C-alpha positions in Angstrom: 12.8 -7.5 -17.3 11.6 -9.6 -20.1 9.7 -7.3 -22.5 7.6 -10.4 -23.3 6.6 -10.7 -19.6 5.6 -7.1 -19.4 3.7 -7.1 -22.7 1.8 -10.2 -21.7 0.8 -8.7 -18.3 -0.3 -5.4 -19.8 -2.3 -7.3 -22.4 -4.0 -9.3 -19.6 -4.8 -6.2 -17.6 -6.3 -4.4 -20.6 -8.5 -7.4 -21.4 -10.1 -7.3 -17.9 -13.5 -5.8 -18.3 -14.6 -3.3 -15.7 -18.1 -3.6 -14.4 -20.5 -1.2 -16.1 -22.0 0.5 -14.2 -19.5 0.6 -11.4 -20.8 -1.1 -8.2 -19.1 -1.8 -5.0 -20.0 -5.6 -4.9 -18.9 -6.1 -8.5 -15.6 -4.2 -8.0 -14.8 -6.1 -4.8 -15.6 -9.5 -6.5 -13.3 -8.5 -9.4 -10.4 -7.8 -7.1 -10.9 -10.9 -5.1 -10.1 -12.9 -8.2 -6.5 -11.8 -7.8 -6.2 -13.7 -4.5 -7.8 -16.7 -6.1 -5.4 -16.6 -9.1 -2.3 -15.9 -7.0 -2.6 -17.7 -3.6 0.1 -17.8 -1.0 2.2 -21.0 -1.0 1.3 -23.9 1.4 4.2 -23.1 3.7 2.8 -19.6 4.6 2.2 -19.3 8.3 -1.1 -17.4 8.7 -2.6 -16.6 12.1 -5.9 -14.6 12.3 -5.9 -12.0 15.1 -7.9 -9.0 16.2 -5.6 -6.0 16.1 -7.0 -3.2 18.2 -10.5 -4.3 17.4 -9.8 -4.7 13.7 -9.6 -8.0 11.8 -6.1 -8.9 10.8 -3.7 -11.8 10.3 0.0 -12.4 10.9 1.6 -13.7 7.7 5.1 -15.2 7.8 7.4 -17.2 5.7 9.0 -20.1 7.7 12.0 -19.2 9.8 11.5 -15.4 9.7 12.5 -13.1 12.5 9.4 -12.7 14.7 10.8 -9.6 16.5 11.0 -7.6 13.2 7.4 -6.7 12.3 5.6 -5.0 9.4 2.2 -3.4 9.6 0.8 -3.9 6.1 -2.1 -1.8 4.6 -3.5 -3.2 1.4 -4.6 -1.2 -1.6 -8.0 -1.0 -3.4 -9.0 2.6 -3.4 -10.3 2.3 0.2 -13.3 0.4 -1.2 -12.0 -3.0 -2.2 -9.1 -5.3 -1.4 -8.7 -7.7 1.5 -6.4 -10.0 3.3 -7.0 -12.6 0.6 -6.0 -10.3 -2.3 -2.6 -9.5 -0.8 -1.7 -12.7 1.0 0.9 -13.7 -1.6 2.5 -10.2 -1.5 2.7 -10.1 2.3 4.2 -13.6 2.3 6.9 -12.6 -0.1 7.5 -9.4 1.9 7.8 -11.4 5.1 10.5 -13.5 3.4 12.4 -10.6 1.8 12.2 -8.5 5.0 12.9 -11.4 7.3 9.9 -10.2 9.3 6.5 -11.2 10.5 3.8 -9.1 8.6 0.6 -8.0 10.3 -1.9 -7.6 7.4 -4.7 -5.4 8.4 -8.3 -5.8 7.1 -9.2 -2.2 7.8 -12.7 -1.0 7.4 -13.7 0.0 3.8 -15.9 2.7 2.3 -18.7 3.3 1.6 -19.8 1.5 4.7 -17.0 3.1 6.7 -15.8 6.3 5.1 -12.8 8.5 6.0 -11.3 8.5 8.6 -12.1 4.9 9.5 -9.1 3.5 7.6 -6.7 5.9 9.3 -8.2 5.1 12.7 -7.9 1.4 12.2 -4.2 1.6 11.1 -3.3 3.7 14.2 -5.2 1.3 16.4 -3.4 -1.7 14.9 -0.1 0.0 15.5 -1.0 0.7 19.2 -2.0 -2.9 19.5 1.4 -4.1 18.2 3.1 -1.9 20.8 0.8 -3.3 23.5 1.8 -6.8 22.5 5.4 -6.0 23.3 6.7 -4.9 19.8 9.4 -2.3 19.9 8.8 0.7 17.6 12.4 0.4 16.3 11.5 -3.0 15.0 8.3 -2.0 13.2 7.8 -0.7 9.7 4.5 0.4 8.2 4.0 -0.6 4.5 1.3 -0.5 2.0 0.3 -0.2 -1.7 -1.9 2.2 -3.7 -4.5 3.6 -1.3 -2.7 1.6 1.4 0.5 3.4 0.3 -1.1 6.8 1.0 -2.6 5.4 4.2 0.9 4.6 5.4 1.7 8.3 5.3 -1.6 9.3 6.9 -1.1 6.8 9.7 2.5 8.0 10.3 1.3 11.6 10.5 -1.5 10.5 12.9 0.9 8.4 15.0 3.2 11.5 15.3 0.4 13.8 16.2 -0.8 11.4 18.9 2.5 11.5 20.6 3.2 7.8 20.1 6.7 6.5 19.5 7.4 6.5 15.8 8.1 3.2 13.9 11.4 2.7 12.1 10.2 3.5 8.6 7.6 3.4 6.0 7.3 1.7 2.6 4.9 3.2 0.1 4.2 1.2 -3.1 2.6 3.1 -5.9 1.0 5.4 -3.3 -2.2 7.4 -3.9 -1.5 10.6 -2.0 -3.6 13.3 -3.8 -7.2 12.3 -4.1 -7.9 15.4 -6.2 -5.7 14.0 -8.9 -3.7 17.1 -9.7 -0.5 15.4 -10.8 0.5 15.9 -14.4 1.0 12.2 -14.8 -2.7 11.8 -14.7 -2.6 13.2 -18.2 0.8 12.2 -19.5 0.5 8.6 -18.5 -3.2 8.2 -19.2 -2.7 6.0 -22.3 0.2 4.1 -20.8 -1.5 3.0 -17.6 -3.5 -0.3 -18.1 -5.0 -0.3 -14.6 -6.1 3.1 -13.4 -7.8 6.2 -14.8 -9.5 9.3 -13.4 -13.0 7.8 -13.6 -12.2 4.9 -11.2 -10.1 7.1 -8.9 -12.7 9.8 -8.7 -15.3 7.1 -7.9 -13.2 5.6 -5.1 -12.4 9.1 -3.7 -16.1 10.0 -3.6 -17.1 6.9 -1.7 -14.2 7.2 0.7 -14.5 10.9 1.5 -18.3 10.9 1.8 -18.3 14.7 1.7 -15.1 15.3 3.7 -12.6 17.8 2.3 -10.5 16.3 -0.5 -7.5 18.2 0.7 -7.7 17.0 4.3 -4.1 16.0 5.1 -5.1 12.6 6.5 -7.1 11.8 3.3 -4.7 13.3 0.8 -1.4 13.1 2.7 0.4 15.0 0.0 -0.9 18.1 1.8 0.2 16.9 5.3 3.0 18.3 7.4 5.5 15.5 6.9 8.1 16.8 9.4 9.3 14.2 11.9 8.3 11.2 9.9 10.7 8.2 9.8 12.6 7.3 6.7 10.5 6.5 3.7 11.0 4.2 0.7 8.6 5.1 -2.2 8.3 2.8 -5.1 6.4 3.6 -8.3 6.2 2.4 -11.9 7.0 4.9 -14.7 3.8 3.7 -16.5 1.5 4.8 -13.7 -0.8 7.8 -13.6 0.2 8.0 -9.9 3.8 8.6 -10.8 3.5 12.3 -9.7 1.7 11.3 -6.5 4.9 9.4 -5.5 7.4 11.9 -6.8 5.7 14.9 -5.2 5.4 13.0 -1.9 9.2 12.4 -1.8 9.9 16.0 -2.8 7.7 17.3 0.0 9.0 14.8 2.5 12.6 15.7 1.7 11.7 19.4 2.0 10.4 18.7 5.5 13.7 17.0 6.5 12.6 13.4 6.1 15.0 10.8 4.7 12.8 9.9 1.7 13.9 7.9 -1.3 12.0 7.6 -4.6 12.6 4.4 -6.6 10.9 4.8 -10.1 10.8 1.4 -11.9 11.0 1.7 -15.7 7.9 0.5 -17.5 6.3 -1.0 -14.4 2.5 -0.9 -13.9 0.6 0.0 -10.8 1.6 -2.2 -7.8 3.5 -4.6 -10.1 4.5 -6.5 -7.0 1.1 -8.2 -7.0 1.9 -9.9 -10.3 5.2 -11.6 -9.2 4.0 -15.0 -10.6 4.0 -13.4 -14.1 6.6 -10.7 -13.8 10.1 -11.1 -12.3 10.2 -7.4 -11.3 7.3 -8.1 -8.9 9.7 -10.2 -6.8 12.5 -7.7 -7.3 10.4 -4.8 -6.0 9.7 -6.7 -2.9 13.3 -7.6 -2.4 14.1 -3.9 -2.6 11.4 -3.2 0.0 12.6 -6.0 2.2 16.2 -4.8 2.1 15.0 -1.3 3.1 13.0 -2.7 6.0 16.0 -4.8 7.3 18.3 -1.8 7.1 15.9 0.2 9.3 15.3 -2.5 11.9 18.7 -4.0 12.6 
């Protein structure tokens, strides 16, 4: 890592003004700027589809293995984020995993609160199976809220009696909506992207009165037994560091083959900033290698 790259990125993130007061339209527009700033390259193969009744798109780099598939769940606190904001990330993941990526535009809060996102993720997985995909060739991946949603979806898939996918990739996952991890305090001044104010706001909109400890909302509290192997990536500068570490600890205690990869000095979902930070691409290469290893 170039220290200069990281310092420049952190400076840019700290300079971004957050809307005051927080409003859903303003926050969504702010995140959409990411997709406009970092678009997918012209050779990206993008095919809009309806996946189990939910808007989605297949994203693939040229020449990738169409039989190996990834269901991707974007981040954004369950309130923001879109296919557009994550198209470059899913393109790179397609290339590094040698897979076709189904990016899901799951329903967002507050219009569609919990458990809409979980329901959409499971419906999309069922749709992939109905299209002939073999579960041993599917991985579920996501970042931030989408990283937590990966675990919630896997738990729901297991409880529904469906065949399990080959693995899960959780990037900077938000797994405890109550924010009880010690890193919320110890990393408060180090994290240039997240704080308790914004996460509490997201959680309130998403839960809409539901129990914050519901295992499908805060999957840190879920029974994780029987889940497929998990790769969990997190930056050491994140307030969500403990969300990731505790998820892996509890998954391992439940007998799951779970691996924590803590990236020194990295910010929340650093993969999104690959045009500015070489570790962004490196993180996706690590995720892609894991996916290929699970879906041979």
